[in-house]
N, C-alpha and C positions, 0 to 999 in steps of 0.2 A: 413667382404669379408675374403674369403676363400682363406689363403697360397699359393704364389704363387713361384713354384720351377725352379731355373733356369742354365739350363745345360750351362756350359760356354765351347767356343771350340776354343782355341790359343793357339800357338804354338811359342810367345814371354812371357817370366815367368812375365816381368815387366809389361807386357801389363793386361795381366792376372788381376793378383794382385789387379793390378788399377781397373780392372771390375769390379770384386770381390767386393773389397772396398765401389763402388761403387753401386754394385746392391745391399750390403748388410745396409747403411747410408739407401736410397728408403723404406726398409725394406719388402726384396725380398730373400729369401733361394737359397742359391746357394751349391746342395746336391754332387755339383762336376766340377771335372775343369780340361777337359783334353787337349791335343797340338796336337791329327790327328785324320783324318778321318775315320780309322780305330777302336781307341777309340771311340769316339762317337758313334757308330753303335753298341758296347756296351754296355756304360752306357747307353744309351737310353732304354733297357727295364729292366735292375736294379732300373734306380733313377725313368721313371716315369714321369720326368718334366716337367712341365707348354709350357714349352720353348724354346729352342736350340736358343743360339749368337754363331753366326758361322764367327770364322774370313774365309776369301775367301782363301787364299794364306795359303795351311799349309805345315808340313813337310811329306812324305810319300805316298802312289800311290796315293790313296785317295785326290782329294782338296776338299776346305771347299763347293763349289757349287755341286761337285759330290756327299759328302755326305748326304748335306740337300735335295737331291731330293730322297736318298732312306729313310733317315728320314721319311720324309713327308708322300711316297708313302708309307714304311711298318707300321708306327704308326700313320699316320694322325696326327702329332708334328707340332706347328707352331714354323717357322724358322726366325730369321732377323738377316740379315749379318751384320757384322761389321766389315768393310776395309780401308785399306787408298787407296784404290784403282777404282778409279771413269771413266777407258776409255769406250770406247761405244764397244768394243769388250766382255770388264767381267760385263758390265748392261747387255749385250746382253743374256750371260750365267745365270745372275743373274735371271733375267726376267722368263726366260723360264722355270725357276723352280716351279713358286710362289709363292713367299717369301712372308714375310707379313710385311716387314718392310729394312729398307738399310740406316745404319746408316754407313756414309762418317766422319770417323777421323779424327781429334779428336773433339769430341761432348762433350756437356758439363748436367749436370746431369738436367736439363729441357726437353730436346732435347731426353735423353737417358729416362726417365721415362714416357714420351709421347708418342714416337714411342712402346713401352712396351706396355702401356696398352692400346694404338689404338690395337696396334695385337692382343691383346688376344681377345679385346672385339669383333674385328674382326670372328676369329678364334672358339669365341663361335657363332654367327653369321651366318656363314659358317656350323657347326656342324648344325646347326638348319633349317637353308637351304637345306643340302645333307638328311636330314628325313625327310624331309616337301618332294622332289624328290624325295626321294622310296617311302615313301609315297602312292604319287599319281602315280609312276609310277608301285605299286602292284595293285590300284585301275584299271589303266588303263588295265591291263594283266588280272583283271578278270572282269571285265565288258563286257556284248556281244554284243560288235560292236568292230569291225576289224581299229586298230588305228595309223599312222607312224605320224611321224614327222619329220621336217626335219631342218636347218641349214638354214643360210640367202645366201647361195646359191644353198637351192635345194636338199642338199643332204642328204641322210637319216638316220636320227641321233638315232629314236627310231622303235621298231612295237611289237605291241600283240598281243599274241597267234590265238588272232582271224585272225586276218592280215595276219599273217603267214599261213594260211590256207586259204582264198581268193584268197590269191595272189599264194598260190606258193613257198613261197621265203622265208629263214628259215634267224631271223635278222641278226644272225652274216654273213649270205651270201649280208645282202641286206644293213646295213654300209656302211656308206660312197660311198653307188654307187647314182647316178643322182634319182631323184621319177619318172623319167617318164618310167625309166627301168623296175622301178621295178613296177608301177601301171600302169598299163596301161588298156586304159578303152575309148570306143566310145558312143556318142549319139546314142540310140536308131531308133530318131523321122529320122535324116538324115546320120547314120551312118560314121558321122565324128572323126577322134581321140578326144580325151580329150587333148589342152594342159597345159601342169602342169608343163613347163618351170618355173622352180623360179622366172625368171625376169620379168616372165610379172606376175604371177598370185602374187606375193610379191606388186608390186608397185600396185594394182588397189585400186581405191576408196572407195568401198566398204571393211564394216570390217567385212562382211562375205559374201561367196559364193556360195550359194546352187544348184546344177543338178541334176536334179531331172532324173529316166529312162534311166540310165545308165547300160551300158554291162561290168564289168570286165574281160579284156582277162587274164586266170590264167596261169602261169609258165609251167606248166603241159598238156595245152592245157584246160582249162576248162572254160567256159564262166557263167557267174553270174550277176545276174540283181541286180542292185545295186542304193540304192543314196547315196550323197557325203554330206558331208561336209566340207567345205577347212576354215578355218579359221587364219591370219597372226597373230600370237601373237607381240604384240608391248611391247617395255618397258615406265615407266613412262615418256620420253618426245616424246614418237610416232616416235620412231625408231622403224624397222622392224626386230625381232630376227629370225624369222623364220617362218614355218608354220604347222600349224596344220588339219591334215587330219584325218577325220572321216567318214565308210562307212558302211553299212550294206544292208539286205536283206530289197528288199524295203516295207515289212508289217512293218516294226522297227523303219519308217523316228521319227515319233515324240519323241517315248524314247532317242533314240540315241544323239539327238538335245540337249535335255534337259542335258543330261547329262556331255555333251561337253560342253554346255555353262555354267555349272555350273564348273565343273573342270578349265574351264580357266580364271574367274571370281575369284575364289579361289585363283589360283596363282598368280594374277597380284596382289589383293588386297595385299598378303603373304610379296609379294617382297615388293610391296611400305611400310609396318609396317615394314619390316627387315629394309630398309636405311633409312627413319626414327628414328627408336632406334638408325642406327651406326651415323646418324648425329648428333641428342642428344647428345649422349658419348661424341662428340668430342667438343660440346657446353662445354658440363657439365667440361671435363678435362681442357680444356680451362678455364673455371669460377672460377677453381679448383687451379692453377696455377697463377692466377693474383692475389688472395687470398691468397697463399703461400708468390707470393712477396710482397706485401703489410705486410703483418705481419715481416719478415725479416726485411723490412725498419723500422717499427716501434722496433721493438728486437733494431736495429741498435741505432735510436736516444736514446730508454732507456739505451743503456750499453755505451754511450759516457756523457747520463745525470749523470753516477753512474759515473764515470772518472770521472769527475766534481767535483761530492763533495768528494771524494774520495782526488782527487788532494789538494781541498782547504783545507780538515783535514788536508792531511800531512803538506802544507805549514803553517795552523795559528798554530792550535791545536800543533802537534808534532816535524815542527819544531820550532815554539817559546818555546817551554820547554827546548829544545835540547838547544837552544841558551843559557837562559838564566842558565841552569846547566853551561855549558862553562863558563859564566861570574861568576858565584859562583867559580867557580873551577879555572880560573886564579889569581882570586884576593887570594883564598888560597897558589896558589905557589905563589906569589909573594911576602905572608906573613912566608909562611916556607925559602924562602928566605932569609927574611932580620934576621929570628933569625937562616940562616945561619945551616938549619935540613937536613939530609939524608933526611928525606920524600919529598922533594923537587923536588927531579929531576923526580920521584913518579910519580906525583902532574902534573906536567908536560908536562911527557907521556898521561898521562890521559885525559889531556887538548885538546892536540893536536889529540886524538883519536874521541873526544868527535866531535873536525871541520871538522870528516874527515866522519864523522856521517852524521851530517851538510852538509855538501854540498851534499853527496848522497841521502839527505832525500830530499834537493830543484830540484836535479837531477829527483829522482823517483815524484816525485808535479808535474815538469814540462813537464814528459814524461803522465801523468796522463790529465793534465791540460796546455799543448804548446801554446797555445796564451791566452794572454793578456785580459781583458777584456777592455782596452785601445781599440778607435776605432785604431791607429795604429799599432793592437799588433800583426794584422797577418802580417807587412812587418818583424816585430822585431823578430816574431816568425821565417818566411820562411827564411828571414838571417843567424838565428841562425842553423837552419838544415844542409841547404847549407855547412856553416861552419863544424858540425858536419861529414855532407857525406866527405868529402875535408879530412879530421883529422883521420877518423874510417878505409872507406876504400882504399883509397890512390887514389880517382879515381880525376880530378877537374873536380871541382862544385858550382858556381857560382849563386848569387841573381842578377836580373835584373828588376829594378823600374824606371824605368825616372822620372816619379812622384810618389810623394804618393799618396794611394788610403786608402782611409776612412771606415773601414768597423762599421755602428755601433753595428750590432746583433753579438754577438756573438759568438752567434752558429752557424751559418751561416759562420762563420770565422773560428771556429774550422774545418770545417764540409770540408774549400775549404782545408786548411793546410794537413788534413786524403788525401785526395784525394792525394795531389803535395805528400804528404809522399807514398803510398800506390805507385803512380808510380815511383817514386826515388826508392823502393825498387825491385819492376820488375826488373826494366834497372841493379839491382845491382846484384840480384840472378840469371839472368836470361839472359839477353841478354849481359852482356862483358863488358860494355860499359867500358870506358877512360874517360869520357867528359860528361857532361850534365848540361842544363841551367834553372833554374827553374827563370819564368817572370811573373809577375806583371801587370797591368795596367787596363788603364780605354781607353774604345771608343764607338766611336755610341754608348750611352745610356745602353752599358755593361760594369762588369767587366769582364775580360780576366785573365784567371790563364794559366799557358803552362811547360807544362814539356818535356824539350827534348834532346833527348842523340844520340850518335853516335854508339849505342850498333848492334846488328846481326839482329835487328828489329823483325819481327814473324815469326814463321816459325809453321807448324801445333804440333806441337810438343810443340814448347812451348806457342804456346799458350792456348793447355788443363792444360800445369803446370801452368801458368796463370790465368785461369779460374775462379776461384773463385775471386783473386786478382783484374780483372778484373768487376767481377759483385758487389764485396764493391762497386767500386769507381762509380760506375753506380749509383746503390739505393740510397748513397752519394749525387749524382747528381740531383734524382730524387726527394730526401728528400728537398732539397734546391729550388728546382725551376732552375734548373741547364740545359744547352747542355752539354752531354760530347761526345767528338768525337776526336777517337784516329787512327792516320794512320802511318802504318809502312811499312819499306822497307828497304831488307838486305842493301841496300845500303844505304842509310838516315838515318837507323833508327827510334827510334822510337816517334813518337809528339805528348804529350795529350794534349789537351785542352777545358778547362772549360771555358761557356761562362754564365754570369746571367744580366739579365733585372734591371734597379734601374727604371724602369719606376714606378708608384706609385701604377697603379694599378697590379703590379706583385707583385707573391707573397717574393721577395727581399726588399720590401714597405723599411724594418729598413733598408734599406742599401744605403749610398752616396757615390757617388765619388767625390775627390777631385783631379782638377790639378791643 
């Protein structure tokens, strides 16, 4: 995969730094970070980025939308808008510039990666389509037939030199005019004008419509006997996109029909191929994202197992040896005291120090392996965690468990504890909560863990700050077959609910709830 260089245009330094950090974690290059539209226009030719991430609201005379329009017009570099503004007026202006993506702050890493990859692929497809369009335009200009194309409203969008010569209209003058004004023809047999109103011709049931023996009335008064071939241009869904009108002197009819049909079939095939390529690219990106999510969940499980092993080693190995040393030190202290030796005081201090190290080792082991293997271990761990929050962080945190909840699977119990731990950390660090309740219970065949706080709830900024924590909670819930639900509002705080079925057919079959 070639290196992707992304120019960041953001006038808020903190937001820009966060965005750059995310891009580099996704292995994208960031050649420059600028804060205004004017600087962006200066940096693009210097750095030649693959893509520009553009904030809409910028300092300076040029806002992000105008800067994006100029970048795409002058340098043909794709632009993705990154903004907190999603009002209709802003969206309308932004859409008019043809952006390749629109990210509403805050967004997570998967959204950022997917939007960038889709934008880059779409720009590649568009570039190829433009090349194809230029190739076809060159081909049509080189053939010996007159060719005029229109849009769905019957307005002229293209004329080749032969059409200019036969009609007397220059392409620059004819563009945007109605076909009936530029191409005037009469039926030689009846003398009646040919009706080329777009609405009539484009709604024809026939795939192509041939009218022979026509007389073309040129703008300069000339009359030319011609034959015409009219073909509606349709997309893959059958919707009409415009009209292709080919005409020539009567003697060249067969050759003109063949050339136009081949050009039409080739163009239709290329559009279909590009559409299929884009669909395949989107499917591949979704599959890659799911694969990475599975890997993250796997790594999470491995990390938890390693913490459990280290915690057991600390408790059973180092902790027991330290306890033995402390016992010997205490015995030595007593003997020295009996002999009234001055070294007894130093030995006492050594004993106290060993007891302090033993206590710290136990706390460290408990942090690595917080839930004991006993079925009631989760209740004990959550109660201890609530007391820890109250004593360390100074907020009121209680544990509620109306009836005993016994969980036989220690791995699942540990994942539940980690979810509660992460939810509590979010409330303390980001929501500025002063009160919290951790609840554990069983109802309707499910074990239910809840963490409720009275904090500020989720704003867009808080959601961005807690994005990784929320993602980890979701991965932990998925790993044990649980459903995670998060409800938040500024007035009611945040409530995290994790529910695990305890039926025999569920992955949580190793758990049992007792009331």
